[in-house]
C-alpha positions in Angstrom: -28.6 -11.0 25.7 -26.4 -14.0 24.8 -22.7 -14.2 25.4 -22.1 -13.6 21.7 -24.0 -10.3 21.6 -22.1 -8.9 24.6 -18.6 -9.8 23.2 -19.4 -8.5 19.7 -17.4 -5.5 18.5 -19.4 -2.3 17.8 -18.6 -2.4 14.2 -19.1 -6.1 13.7 -22.2 -7.0 11.7 -25.0 -8.8 13.5 -25.4 -11.6 11.0 -22.6 -13.4 9.2 -22.7 -13.3 5.5 -23.6 -16.5 3.8 -21.1 -18.1 1.6 -22.2 -18.5 -2.1 -23.2 -22.1 -3.0 -20.6 -23.7 -5.1 -21.7 -25.2 -8.4 -20.7 -28.7 -9.3 -17.6 -28.8 -11.3 -18.4 -29.9 -14.9 -15.8 -31.9 -16.7 -15.3 -30.3 -20.1 -15.0 -32.6 -23.1 -11.7 -31.5 -24.6 -10.0 -32.7 -27.7 -6.7 -34.3 -26.8 -5.0 -32.3 -29.5 -6.3 -29.0 -28.1 -5.1 -29.8 -24.7 -1.6 -30.6 -25.9 -1.5 -27.3 -27.7 -2.6 -25.3 -24.7 0.1 -27.0 -22.6 2.7 -25.7 -25.1 1.6 -22.1 -24.9 3.8 -19.7 -23.0 2.5 -17.2 -20.6 1.9 -13.7 -22.1 4.8 -12.1 -20.1 7.9 -13.4 -18.5 9.0 -12.5 -15.0 11.7 -10.2 -16.3 9.1 -8.3 -18.4 6.7 -7.9 -15.5 9.4 -6.9 -13.0 10.0 -3.2 -12.1 13.1 -2.0 -13.9 16.1 -1.4 -11.6 16.4 2.3 -12.5 12.7 2.8 -11.5 12.9 0.9 -8.3 16.0 2.8 -7.2 14.2 6.0 -7.9 11.3 4.8 -5.8 13.6 3.8 -2.9 15.3 7.2 -2.9 12.0 9.0 -2.7 10.6 6.7 0.0 13.9 7.1 2.0 13.5 10.8 2.0 9.7 11.1 2.4 9.4 8.4 5.0 12.7 8.6 6.7 12.8 12.3 7.5 9.5 12.4 9.3 10.1 9.1 11.1 13.5 10.3 12.4 11.9 13.6 13.5 9.2 11.6 15.4 11.9 9.7 17.2 13.8 12.9 18.0 10.7 14.5 19.3 10.2 11.7 21.9 13.8 12.1 23.0 13.5 15.9 23.1 10.3 15.9 25.1 11.8 13.3 27.6 14.9 15.5 28.1 12.8 18.7 28.5 10.7 17.1 31.1 13.5 15.5 33.0 16.2 18.3 33.0 14.1 21.5 32.8 11.1 22.9 34.5 9.1 22.7 31.3 6.1 20.5 31.7 4.7 19.3 28.3 1.2 17.9 28.2 1.4 14.3 27.2 -1.3 14.7 24.7 0.9 17.3 22.8 3.8 14.9 22.6 1.4 12.2 21.4 -0.2 14.3 18.7 3.1 15.5 17.4 4.5 12.0 17.3 1.3 10.7 15.6 1.4 13.4 13.0 5.1 12.8 12.3 4.8 9.0 12.1 1.6 9.5 10.0 3.6 11.7 7.5 6.1 8.9 7.4 3.4 6.4 6.4 2.1 8.8 3.7 5.6 9.3 2.5 5.9 5.7 1.6 2.9 5.9 -0.7 3.7 9.3 -2.1 7.3 8.2 -2.6 6.4 5.2 -4.8 3.6 7.1 -6.7 5.6 10.2 -7.3 8.5 8.5 -8.9 8.6 8.4 -12.7 7.7 4.9 -13.8 9.3 5.5 -17.2 12.8 4.2 -17.3 14.1 7.0 -19.6 12.5 9.9 -17.8 13.7 11.0 -14.4 10.7 13.2 -13.5 10.4 16.3 -11.5 11.7 16.9 -8.0 8.3 17.1 -6.3 6.7 14.5 -8.7 3.3 16.0 -8.8 2.7 15.3 -12.4 4.1 11.8 -12.0 1.8 11.2 -9.0 -1.3 12.2 -11.0 -0.3 10.0 -13.9 0.6 7.0 -11.6 -2.6 7.5 -9.5 -4.6 7.4 -12.7 -2.9 4.2 -13.8 -3.6 2.6 -10.3 -7.2 3.6 -10.4 -7.6 2.2 -13.9 -6.1 -1.1 -12.8 -8.5 -1.2 -9.9 -11.5 -0.6 -12.1 -10.4 -3.2 -14.6 -9.9 -5.8 -11.9 -13.4 -5.0 -10.5 -15.0 -5.4 -14.0 -13.3 -8.8 -14.4 -14.8 -10.1 -11.1 -18.2 -9.0 -12.0 
């Protein structure tokens, strides 16, 4: 075995993927008038049109604050509580239990970020429901459609 094989990660592929060969850049013959017209064209959308509206972003921030903040604070409090229990009482908590509870709460916090953004109504004029299940399914569908469209453009 060579030194490379011993230091290779278990999930690392054995062979590196070859980069595709770049084609020579062909200089297109363009009419000068056409190039002047294309320079004057504006992009299809302005930055203001593409930005998330203020009402919608505030709605997302509120949901993320609750759905991420509460589990994260609970995770921190569990660490403090388990420390105090171990130091000041005779209760011996298994470290794996503390670890799993914290991982679960911090994991819920991470999921809360995604769910908070996707469960908010992306329509400026509609507040949406408290749990946001219908908004989540709508926004998830939009996101998946965007992914598929991007994948088809690349192919």
